[in-house]
N, C-alpha and C positions, 0 to 999 in steps of 0.2 A: 516708923516701918518702909524700906525699899522698894520701893517697885519692878514690876519687874522689864523690862527691854520692852516686849506686847502691848504689855497694859498702857504702859508710857507713850508707844506707838501709836494705836486706837483709839487714847487721849486728845493725841495731838492731830491727825489727820481729819477725826471727825473733826473738834474745832477751825480745823485748816477751809473744813470742807462747810462748815454750816457758812464764816464769816464769808468768804467769797460767795456762793450762795447769794447772801441776802445784799450782800451787792454785785451778785447780777458776772462776777468777773469766774465761776469758775471754769471755760473756757481755759480763761491766757490763765488760770492759778494749775493748768493742769499741765498745761504748755512750758511755762513756768520753771515745774516742778521738773518736770522731763526734761529739758536740761540742762536742771541738778542734780537732775540723775547722773547725767553719762560723766558727768563736771566729778562726781565721785563716782564714779567707773575705774576715769581713767585715773587717778589718784586711791585711789582707795582707803590707803591709811591716813586719809583726808581727817575724818568725822574723828579718828580717837587721836592722831593730835587733836588740832582740837578741841580734845577733852582732858585729853589725860596732863599730865607734865613734863613731857618731855617738851614743852616750850613753857615761856614764863609767864606773865600778862599784854603784856606789848607783844613782846613776836605771835602771839595769835592773834590776841585785838589785827594786826599789820597788815594777817594771813586770813583774817574774818572783817576787814576791812576790802581789799578787790577781792574776793568772792562776792559779796551782797552790792555793791559795786553794780554787780548783773541783772542784778530783780529791783523790781519796783512795790511800790505799797506792801498787797498781804505775806507776797514770798518773805521780802525785806522783810515788811515786822517779823515773822516766822521766823523768817532765819535766828534774831536777834534775836528772840524768848529762846529759840534751842539754846541758841551763843552760853546767853550767860544760865541760865540753869545748867550748864554742863554737860549736855544729851548731844552732842552734833553726834556722838557713835550711833544714835540712832531713828537720823536722819536715811538712812533709803526707805527707812520700816512705815517712820511716818509716809515717807511720799507715796509707799506700798500702803498703806492704811486708803491715803488719802484719793487716788486709785482705782479700787475697791468702791468708794462710795462714789468717784466718779461712773466707775465704769458702768455699775448696777441701774445710777439714771438715766443714763445717756443710753439703757438696752446694747452695750457696747464688751467688747471678748477681748480679753486685753491679754496673749502670748507671745511665746517665738516658736517657730518653725529652723529644721536646720533641715541643709540638702550639702550633699556633695557636691556639687554644683550648683553655682546662682540660678533663683526660676525666675524668667521671663512673671511681666508684666502679667498676661493674663489668668496665670497658671497659678497664679498669687491670689490672685485675687477667685478665680472657683476652688480653692480650697480656704479664701476665708471664706463664702460662703457657706461648704458645709462645712466645718469647722466650728460655726457662726450657733449653723438649724443643731449640731448634733448632740450641743452644752447651751439648744433654747434663747441662745439671743439673735436681736437682729442684726447684728452685725459684728467680726472681730477684728481688729488689725492686732498683727503676726508680724511684731517682727522679725527676720529674717539671717542668720550665720550662715553662712558656709564650712563642713567640716569634710573635707573627701575624705578621716578614716572614719563615715562608716558608708563607702565603698557604694551609694544607693540607694536610692528608697531618699520619703521623708520620717521626721525626726517634728513631731509637734507635744509641744509642750503646756497646758494652761488648767487653772483653776485648780491645782494643786495635783494633774493627771498628766499620763504618757502614753500620747497614740506613738508604736511602736512600729516604724514599718520601712525602718533603713536593711537595707542586702544586709550589714555585719552582722543582726539581733536574728535576719530568715536565716542565715550560714550559722550563729554562734549554736543556737538552738537547733542545727539538722546535723552538727557534729554532735551534742550531747544524744540526739535519739540514737544514731551509726554506734555513737560509742558502750553501748547498754546489750 
């Protein structure tokens, strides 16, 4: 029986987190996984290339050697196991599962904020405090994205929820009301 992506991600993410916790390395592993996620976001097809039949095993191994040279210990070993079992296409989900466990243990909420212009540090800090309080966490870490198409205001995404305070949405809502 083949397991679905989410089940695989939960098992791997949990195993990596438990191993990191046992060794007192959950922060280091967390940071390494965040940098690994950045690599996979920069090269979105990398997981599929390392998992499917586009390349032969030697070519995949060569790519993996380049990838794993940046990592040590638990992350290195996890990457090798995930590669061995042909699950590199699930890596972003695995990292997400690790993050969830890490966040819960640390009282940290991860999310993103989109604004039309870059936020000042003090604005971002105040927003992080308000978002953390709203969702019942001690702290929030919000990745910032600038998207001029939202015109103004902000869009916050976290815990599968969206807080849309963008002018673009407000204008669209007003347009809908006026057209009735």
